[in-house]
C-alpha positions as CSV (number, residue, x, y, z in Angstrom):
1,M,-4.3,13.1,-16.8
2,E,-1.3,14.0,-14.6
3,A,0.5,11.5,-12.4
4,I,-0.7,11.0,-8.8
5,N,2.1,11.9,-6.5
6,G,2.7,11.6,-2.7
7,D,0.7,14.7,-1.8
8,K,-2.5,13.2,-3.4
9,L,-1.8,9.8,-1.8
10,R,-1.3,11.2,1.7
11,G,-3.8,9.6,4.1
12,H,-4.4,6.6,1.8
13,L,-1.0,5.1,1.4
14,E,-1.3,2.6,4.3
15,T,-4.6,1.3,2.9
16,L,-3.1,1.0,-0.5
17,V,-0.1,-1.0,0.9
18,L,-2.5,-3.3,2.9
19,S,-4.5,-3.8,-0.3
20,T,-1.4,-5.0,-2.2
21,L,-0.4,-7.4,0.6
22,E,-3.9,-8.9,0.5
23,R,-2.7,-10.5,-2.8
24,G,0.1,-12.2,-0.9
25,E,3.4,-11.4,0.9
26,A,5.9,-9.2,-0.8
27,H,9.1,-7.2,-0.3
28,G,9.2,-3.4,-0.6
29,L,10.1,-3.1,-4.2
30,E,7.5,-5.7,-5.1
31,I,4.9,-3.7,-3.3
32,L,6.0,-0.6,-5.3
33,R,5.7,-2.6,-8.5
34,R,2.2,-3.9,-7.6
35,L,1.1,-0.3,-6.8
36,D,2.5,0.9,-10.1
37,D,0.9,-1.9,-12.1
38,A,-2.5,-1.4,-10.4
39,G,-2.3,2.4,-10.9
40,C,-1.5,1.9,-14.6
41,G,1.8,3.8,-14.2
42,M,0.0,6.9,-12.8
43,L,1.2,6.6,-9.2
44,R,4.4,8.4,-8.5
45,L,5.3,6.7,-5.2
46,K,8.9,6.6,-3.9
47,E,10.7,4.2,-1.6
48,G,11.1,7.2,0.8
49,S,7.3,7.2,1.3
50,L,6.8,3.5,1.2
51,Y,9.2,2.3,3.8
52,P,8.1,4.6,6.6
53,A,4.5,3.4,5.9
54,L,5.6,-0.2,6.2
55,Y,7.4,0.5,9.5
56,R,4.2,2.2,10.9
57,L,2.1,-0.7,9.7
58,E,4.5,-3.2,11.3
59,G,4.7,-1.3,14.5
60,A,0.9,-1.3,14.7
61,G,0.8,-5.0,14.1
62,E,-1.1,-4.6,10.8
63,V,1.7,-6.3,8.8
64,A,4.3,-8.8,9.9
65,A,7.8,-8.9,8.4
66,I,10.7,-11.4,8.3
67,W,14.1,-11.3,6.6
68,E,14.6,-13.7,3.8
69,A,16.6,-16.8,4.8
70,D,19.0,-16.2,1.9
71,T,19.2,-14.3,-1.4
72,Q,18.0,-17.3,-3.3
73,G,20.8,-17.1,-5.9
74,R,20.3,-13.4,-6.8
75,R,22.9,-10.7,-6.1
76,G,22.3,-8.2,-3.4
77,A,21.2,-8.1,0.2
78,R,18.4,-10.2,1.8
79,R,15.0,-8.6,1.5
80,R,12.4,-8.0,4.2
81,I,9.2,-9.8,3.3
82,Y,5.9,-8.3,4.5
83,R,2.6,-10.0,5.0
84,L,-0.9,-8.9,6.1
85,T,-2.0,-9.8,9.6
86,A,-5.6,-10.3,10.9
87,K,-5.4,-6.8,12.4
88,G,-4.2,-5.5,9.0
89,K,-7.2,-7.1,7.2
90,R,-9.6,-5.3,9.6
91,K,-7.8,-2.0,9.0
92,L,-8.0,-2.6,5.2
93,H,-11.7,-3.3,5.4
94,A,-12.3,-0.1,7.5
95,G,-10.1,1.8,5.0
96,R,-12.1,0.7,2.1
97,A,-15.3,1.7,3.8
98,E,-13.8,5.1,4.6
99,W,-12.7,5.5,1.0
100,Q,-16.2,4.7,-0.4
101,Q,-17.7,7.3,1.9
102,F,-15.1,9.8,0.9
103,V,-15.8,9.2,-2.8
104,H,-19.6,9.4,-2.3
105,V,-19.3,12.7,-0.4
106,L,-16.9,14.4,-2.8
107,G,-18.8,13.0,-5.8
108,G,-22.0,14.6,-4.4
109,I,-20.2,17.9,-3.9
110,L,-18.6,17.9,-7.3
111,G,-21.8,16.7,-9.1
112,A,-20.3,13.4,-10.3
113,P,-22.8,10.8,-11.3
114,A,-23.6,8.3,-8.6
């Protein structure tokens, strides 16, 4: 099976991000790792797609973000930590329902077993 890239993820990325944050707060690279792990290495998502989605979610009040107080002994810049808000949980619930309907409709068209 070929990798799932940005074009195939379009329209679903924000729901996927919200789903990863349901498991707990995380910085951007941790979100990418969670998506990669959950997708068994088949997702080909780049930082250039993730961060604009995070900024949109933050602007909509669906995630909240804070800067780390310090680097906690590791090298590099402080990281921005994202967490799911109550509004984000509602959007995630709606996104899952939309996805289930999408799969049901396409499965019917393609003749996939129910």
